[in-house]
N, C-alpha and C positions, 0 to 999 in steps of 0.2 A: 503494499499501500505506500502511496504518496508518504514521504516524508514529514509535509505540513499538514497531515491528518491526524487527529487525535481520536480514539475511539475506547470505549469503556461500557462494561455492562451496568445497565440501571435501567429502571422503570420508564415507561416511555410517559410523556408529559402530553395528556388527553386534551383536545380542543373542546372546551365546554363553554356554556354561558354561566354567568353568575348565579341564575335561579338553579341551575343544576346543583351547584354546590350548597345553596342555601337550602334546599328541599331534600338534600341528601342525608343519609344516617352515618355519622361517624363512628369508626371502631379502633379502639384502642389495642394494640398487639403486645404480647410480653418481648422481650428479648430485641435481637436486631433488626426482626421483620418490621418494616415500616406501618405506621398507622395509615388507614385508608377510608374512603368515602364509598358508600354502596349507593348508588344512584338509582333512580327510580325503576331503571329496566332491570336491576341487580347487577350490572357492572361494577366492579371494584376498581377505584384506582387511588394512587397515592402520589400523583404529581398531575399538575393541571397547566394550561396553554390558555391564557386570557388575554383577550385585548378590551381595553374601556379606556375611559376618560377620568382623570382626577378630578374629584368634586369638592374633595376636603382634606387639608393639611393641617390638622390639629398641632398646637405648639406642646412641646413637652420639655420639661427642665431636666429631664434624666438622658443624659448622652449616649446611652447604652441602649435607647429605644427610640424608635421613629416610626411613624403611623401616617400612612395617607388612605385615602377611600376612593376607590372607582366606582363607575357605574358604565355598563355596558348595554343599557337599554333594557335589559331584563331583571336588574336589580344591582344592588350595591353592595361592595363588601370591602374590608380593611385590609390593606398590605401592609406587614409588619414586620419590623427586623430589631433584633435583640443583642445588636453587635455594635462597636463603638467605629464602624467603617465609614458611616454618613452616605451609604448608597443612594439616599433618597434625597440629600441635599439639591440635586441637580434637576429635581423634577418639581413643577409647580400646578397648580389648580388651572383648569384647563388643558392640560398636556393630555395627549392621546399615548398610550404606552401599551407594550408588550411584555406579559410577565409570565414567566414559568418559574413555577415553584411547587412548595408542598401545603396542602391544606391542612389546618389545624382548628380545634375548639375549644374554646375556655369558656365554662360557665354558660354553655349552650349557645355562645356565639360563635359562628364559623368566622374565620380569616385566613390567608395566604402567607407564608414565608417566602421571601422571592429568593430564588437562585440567579435567575437572569432578568434584566429589566432593560428595556431598550425603548427609547422615544421615537414615535411614529409622526413624522412630520407630514406625509400624506394621510388626510383623512379617510381617503377611499379606501384603504386598507380595512378602515372598520366596517364599511358597506360591504366590503368582499368577505371578511368573517363573517357577517350576517347570511350571506348566501351560501357560503360553505356549510354553515349550521343549520341551513333550511328554515330560518326563524322569520318571521314576519312581525313588526311590533306595533300592531294596531292593538287597541285596548282587547278587542274580542280574541284576537288570535294569541294575545300573551296568555290568557285564560285556558285556551284549547288545544294550543298547538305545542307539545313538548318538543325542546330541541334535539336535533341529530348529535351523538356523541361520536366522533371519530375512534374507530377501534384500530389498534395496531399491537401485534405482537410484544408481551412484556417481556419476553426473553431475548429479543433481537438485539444485535451488536449496533447500538446506535452510534452514528457518527456525529462528533460535534462540530467541527467545522473543516473547511478546507481554503487556504488562503487563495491557491491558484486557480481553483475553480469561481471563487468569488471573482478575482480580477477577469477571468474569460468571459464570465456572464456580463459584468460591465461592459466589457469590450463589445460583445456581440450583440448586445440590447440597443436598437438604435431607437426607443421609445414604445414599440408594442410588445417587447420580452424578448428573450432570446430562445432560439428554437433549441428544443431538447436533444434533438439527434445531432444537432451541428456542435453543441457542447461535448457531448459525450465523446464524439469524433475528434475534436481537435485538442481534448484535454490531456490525451496520451497517459490517461490513467484508468485501468481495467476496471477500477471499483467506481468509476464515475458516476454510472447509474445509479447504484444502489445509495454512494453518497448523496446525490441529488435528491432522492425520494425521500431520504433520512432528514436531510434539511428542511424539505418542504414538510414532513411530519413534525419538525420542532419549530416551524414557524420562522426560519431563518431566510427562506424563499418561498415564493408563491407561484402557482401555476394559474395565470390570469386567464389562460384559454387554453384550450387543448394544445398540449405541446409548446407551450411558450412560458418561459419561466423569467421572473422577477425578483430583485433582491428587495427585501422589505427596509425601507430607507424613511 
């Protein structure tokens, strides 16, 4: 595999809506097995992939605790950190962000501890996520239509990133997305197809149209 590629075994971050988290059951597990959510359809997930807009950033006097609240149109949820790294310092109310993290529950209130946070400059990615999830946000449909949860193999070898592929996709993208087959052909990487598919699952890339790939920016 390409030397710029990092891979590791870990649970997939499922693309979900906030309402899926809020309506789920939280299960605590002993030992090293991660705690997880049980969704309405019975799926068990321990990592989530969310896109939303920051609607609140409460002030705190504790330097080891930070909190923001995001809304994705289906509900709102807190994103909390308990480390003195200040990873939320550069995000403000009104920012649209992508979060990959682990759901938690305290006092029956669910929240997410982030592993990855990215600011989304182009708001159309939010609309694309809604389309991906098959969700419409009229008041009637909010009540009637559950969101679709993307399902991936939890034992899959997840590729975190490949800097050469990122550069190639940017070069090939003339505005309408880079062609999937052209990326694979010109990458000189035998794992390119697998890497791209995994990066799409992780929210690093989007397939805006069949066979057309864009980087989330």
